[in-house]
C-alpha positions in Angstrom: -91.5 -81.2 67.1 -90.0 -82.1 63.9 -92.5 -80.3 61.8 -92.7 -77.1 63.9 -90.7 -74.0 63.3 -88.7 -73.4 66.4 -86.7 -70.4 67.5 -83.4 -71.8 66.4 -84.5 -72.3 62.8 -85.9 -68.7 62.7 -82.6 -67.3 64.0 -80.6 -69.4 61.5 -82.8 -68.3 58.6 -82.6 -64.7 59.8 -78.8 -65.0 60.1 -78.6 -66.4 56.6 -80.8 -63.6 55.2 -78.8 -61.0 57.1 -75.6 -62.5 55.7 -77.0 -62.5 52.1 -78.2 -58.9 52.4 -74.8 -57.8 53.8 -73.0 -59.6 51.0 -75.3 -58.0 48.4 -74.7 -54.6 49.9 -70.9 -55.1 49.9 -71.1 -56.5 46.4 -73.1 -53.5 45.2 -70.6 -51.1 46.9 -67.6 -52.9 45.3 -69.3 -52.9 41.9 -69.8 -49.1 42.3 -66.1 -48.6 43.1 -65.1 -50.8 40.2 -67.3 -48.8 37.8 -65.8 -45.5 39.1 -62.3 -46.9 38.6 -63.2 -48.1 35.1 -64.6 -44.7 34.2 -61.4 -43.1 35.5 -59.3 -45.5 33.5 -61.4 -44.9 30.4 -61.0 -41.2 30.8 -57.2 -41.5 31.0 -57.1 -43.8 28.0 -59.1 -41.3 25.9 -56.6 -38.6 27.0 -53.7 -40.8 26.0 -55.4 -41.5 22.6 -55.8 -37.8 22.0 -52.1 -37.2 22.8 -51.0 -40.1 20.7 -53.1 -38.9 17.8 -51.6 -35.4 18.1 -48.1 -36.9 18.2 -48.8 -39.1 15.2 -50.0 -36.1 13.2 -46.9 -34.1 14.2 -44.6 -36.9 13.3 -46.3 -37.3 9.9 -45.9 -33.6 9.2 -42.2 -33.7 10.1 -41.7 -36.8 8.0 -43.4 -35.1 5.0 -41.2 -32.0 5.5 -38.1 -34.1 5.7 -39.1 -35.9 2.5 -39.6 -32.7 0.7 -36.2 -31.4 1.8 -34.6 -34.7 0.8 -36.1 -34.5 -2.6 -35.0 -30.9 -3.0 -31.4 -31.7 -2.2 -31.2 -35.0 -4.1 -28.1 -35.4 -6.2 -30.2 -35.4 -9.4 -32.0 -32.2 -8.6 -28.8 -30.5 -7.5 -27.0 -31.6 -10.8 -29.9 -30.3 -12.9 -29.9 -27.0 -11.0 -26.2 -26.6 -11.3 -26.3 -27.3 -15.0 -29.1 -24.7 -15.5 -27.0 -22.2 -13.5 -23.9 -22.9 -15.6 -25.9 -22.5 -18.9 -27.3 -19.2 -17.6 -23.8 -18.0 -16.7 -22.5 -18.9 -20.2 -25.4 -17.1 -21.8 -24.8 -14.1 -19.7 -21.1 -14.0 -20.6 -22.0 -14.3 -24.3 -24.6 -11.5 -24.1 -22.1 -9.2 -22.3 -19.4 -9.8 -25.0 -22.0 -9.1 -27.7 -23.1 -5.9 -26.0 -19.5 -4.7 -25.7 -19.0 -5.5 -29.4 -22.1 -3.6 -30.5 -21.1 -0.6 -28.4 -17.6 -0.5 -30.0 -19.1 -0.9 -33.4 -21.4 2.1 -33.0 -19.3 4.1 -30.6 -22.4 5.1 -28.8 -24.0 6.6 -32.0 -25.8 4.6 -34.7 -24.2 5.4 -38.2 -26.5 6.8 -40.8 -28.2 4.3 -43.1 -27.8 4.7 -46.9 -31.6 4.9 -47.4 -31.9 7.7 -44.8 -29.3 9.9 -46.7 -31.2 9.9 -50.0 -34.6 10.7 -48.4 -33.3 13.8 -46.6 
C-alpha cells in the first residue's frame, strides 16, 4: 500500500494544483490591474510634464521681459538718455536764437549783394 497511489493522494495533488492555478489566475489579474494603474499614472505624469514645460517656458519669457525692462530703466541708461535730451534742448534753443537773429538781420528780405549790382 505504500507504493500505490490512493484516492487521498490524488485529492491532495488535485487540491494543490487547483490552489496553484487559482493563485496564478489571481496573480495574473492583479498584474493586469497593476499595469493599468501604472499606465494611468504614466499618462498623468506626462500631462504634468507638459504643463510644467509650458509653465517653465512662460516663466522664462516673463523673466526675459523683466530683464529687458530693468536694463531699459537702469540708472546709467536713464542718465545717458537725459543727457542726450538736455543736449538736444540746448541745441534747439541755440538754433531758435540763430533763426531769430537771421530774420532780424534780413528783415525777411535778403539785401542785394555787391557783385549782383554790377552785373545788372
